N, C-alpha and C positions, 0 to 999 in steps of 0.2 A: 504494500500500500504506500502511495506517495504521501509523505508527511507534509508536503507543501500544498496539497490540495485544500481548497477552502471549503468550509462547511456551508450548508444551505443558509445557516444564520449569518455567516460572514458575508456571503454573496448578497443577501438581502440588505444587510447593513450598508454595504458599499453602494448598492443601487439607490437606497434611500438617501445616502449622503450626497450622491451625485444629483439626485432630484432636488435636494435642499439647496446645493450650491447653484444649480441652474436657475431655480426659482428666484433666489435673492438677487442674482446678477441680472436676470431678465427684467426685474422690477426697477432697475436703475435707468436713468435717462440715457438716451443714445449717446455713445462716446465716452461714458463713464468708465473709470478703471475697474478691473475685476475686484470683487470682494472675497477675502478668504477668512472664514470665521476662526476665532481663537478657541481655546479649550473652554473658556468661560462662556462663550456664545453657545457651545454645544450643550452645556448644562442648562442655560437659561432660555434657549430659543423655543417659543411656543410653536413656531412653524415646524421645527424639526420634530417635536413631540407629535404634532399632528400627522406628519408624513410617516413616522414610525408606527402610528396607530392605524395606518392604512387609509387615511382620509386624503382627499384631494387638496393639494396646496393651493392657496389663493394667490393671485398674481401680485397683490399689494398687501401691505400690513392691514389687517382688518380693524374696524373700530374696536375700542376697548370699553370695558365697563368696570369701573373701580380698579383699573390696572390690569385687568385680565381680558384676553381676546373675546370679543362678542361676535362669534361666527354667525349666530342666528340673525344678526342684522343684515347679513349678506345672503345667507342660505334661505332665510324666510323673510326677505326684505319687504314684501308687500303686506305683511301682517302688521297690526299695530302693536308697538312695544312700549310698555310703560317706562318712563324715564324721568330723571330729575334734571331740570334745566335751571342753570344759574347764570344770570347776566353778570358779566365781568366789566372791568373798566375799559376794556378794549371793545369798541363797537363792532369790530370785524370778526369777533369770536364770542362764542358762548361755551359753557361747560355742560356736557351731558354725561351724567354719572362720572364726573371727574375727568372726562376726556374733552380736549379742545376740538370744537367743530367750527369751520368757517361759516360766517353768515353771508348768504347770497342775497337774501331779501327778508324783510319783515313787514308786518302791517303796522298801522299807526298805534294800535292798542298794545302791541308787544306780546300778543297771544298767538301769533301765527308766523312761523319762521320757515324759510327754505335754507337748508344747510348742506354742507358737504364735508366729508372726512378724508384727510390725508390725500393720497393719489387717486382715490376712487372717482370715476367720472360721473357718478350718480348723485342726483339731488334728492334730499330727504325733506319731508315736511314734519315739523314739530308743532302740534296744536295743544292749547290749554283747554281743559274741560273741567267743569265743576262737578264733583262727585260727593256723595255722602261721606262724612268723616267716619261714620260707623255704619257700613252697609248691611251688616248682619247683626240684628239685635235679638236678644233672647225673648221668647214669647212671654215669659213671666217677669219682664223688666219692671213693671209697676207693682209687682207683688213682693212682699218680704222687706227686709231691712235694707236701708241705703248703703250700709257697709258690707253687704253680702257681695262676695267676689264671683265674677263670671269669667269662664275661660272662653276666649275667642277662638275662631277657626285656625288662627296662626299659632295658637298655644299660649298667647299672652293672658295674664290674669288682670282684670280691671274691675273696679267697684261699680255697683249699680248706680251709685250717686253720680259718678262721672258720666255714665251713659245716659242717664236721665237728663242731665244738664246739657249734654252736647248732642242729643239725638237728632236735632234738626240742623246741625251745623254742616257746612260743606268745606271741602278743601280743593285746591287746584291740583289736578293731575295732568302731566304732560304725556302725550302719546306721539310716538315717532314711527314713520313708515316711509318707504321709498316712493317717490312720486315721479321718477324719471321715465321718459319714454324709451330710454335705452334698456333693453332686456338684460338684467344682471345675470341670467342663466348662461349667457355666452361666456362670461369670465370663469364659470365653474366647470364647463364641459368642453369648450373649444380648445384647439391646439394654439398655443401662443407662438408667434413668429418673431424672429429677431428684426430689429430696425437697424439697417446698415448705417445710416447717416441722417442727421436732422434735415439736410438739404435735399434729400432724395424725393421727398414728397412735395417739393415746391412746384407749383403749376408751370408746365411748359406752355400750355395753351388752355385757356378757359373757354369751354364750349357753351356754358350756360351759367348765369349768375354774374357776380361782380368779383373784382380782385379781392375785396374784403370778405365776400361771402360767396364763394364759388359753389354751384350746385353740381356741375359736371366739369371735370378738368382732366388734362392729360399730364402724367408725370412718369418718373422712373424710380419707383420706390426701392427697387433692387437694381443697382447700376446696370444698364444695358437695355433690357426689355421695356418697352413703353406699355403703360396701362392706362385705362380710362376709369376714373373714380366718379361714382354716382352717389350723391347724398341720399341716405336712407332715412335718417331722422337726426334731430338735434335736441339735446337737453336744453330747454329754454333758460335754465338757471345756471348751469355750469358752462353753457355755450360750447360744449363738446359735440362734434358731429361725427356720426358713424357713416363711413363710406363703403360701398361695395366696389371692389376692384375687378375689372374685366380686362384680360389681355387684348392688345390691339394686334391681332394676327392678320396675315395677308388675306385680303378679300373681305375684311370686316366692313360692313356698311355703317359707318359712324353716324351719318345723317339720319339713317333709318332708326337707329337706336335712340337718337336724340328726339326724334318725332314721337316715338313710342313713350319715352320717358316724360315728355311734356304733356302727353295725353293721359298721364296718370298711371301708366303701366309700370309694374315693378321691374327694375333691371335684372332681378333674379330670373325673370322669364326669358331673357335675351339668349341664353344658352340652354336650349331645351334639354340637352343631354348631360348637363352639368350635375355632378354628384357631390361636389363640395364648393364652398364659396369662401373667398378671401375678403376680409374687411379691414379697414384702417380707421382708427379714431384720431381725430385731429382737433387741436384746441383752436379757439377763436383767433389766436394770433398766428395760426398756420403751423404750429409745432406738432409733429406727429407724436402721439403718446403711446400707442400700442398697435399691434397687428395680430390678426387672428385668422384661423381657418376652421371651418365647421361644415359638417355634412347635414346639419339640421337647419333648414331654412326658416323654421318657425321662430328661431332665436333672433332672427334679424328683423322680424316684424316689430314696429313700434308698439309699446304698451300704452294703452289708454288709461290715464290716471283714474278716470271715472269707474273703471272696471275693477280696480284693486280694492281690497277690503280694508 
């Protein structure tokens, strides 16, 4: 028996380590130097623990809740999540469960925010709701001594005197959910592609739209081959646009594609035999942020905020 052969456990650990290194380096801006974790990083990385548990790594650091990764805010982004919102002295940021979120917009009452976290392209909505301070009261609340103790559903003990006094009081509860038209499931299941250079997504020719807001443009995202990028949807709060990229091969009727696009047809229909689709996400200032390939066209359809729970 060859004593140098690796065990199945060794091979799995190496594979997981490679996935970890690949994930953290792909999350860096294009052109950034490679990152090599230290021994301390190995012990402290929530991402590495997630990979070793057999779970899909996320492309960017997830939101946190009291210092711990809140993966549910991405994996179950469209549900409402109770949260504690604290306004800070910085008007551009608020704290949600002790984590700093960027303020994209707020209403005049300060009870409705649009927010974003870290490098995620998604906008979230945080709304204030008035709820009962004590939603579950005992049936015999008005019976017996005021000093009698009652055990609440969460295990706390409290006197009937307090419940009687505060039974009609309300408190403000914040609820958070994703409101972006960009489908977040793309980030959890699609293959991430490398970005060669920040300048490779610069428009060579704009076929529809303006220089500041191109809807269809030609570029060379990977030096050499020309591609045509069609805007699928834009997050109105983060101003990040998701583009579908189609190769400009010989014989491609670009004018026909443009006519179909302007008439409301999805560019995903332009290649009838396509089995996978490549997309790029580009910031409002023209910076390419990420590139993806997926065989699930439903992930590229805009999400209607009105349909989310």
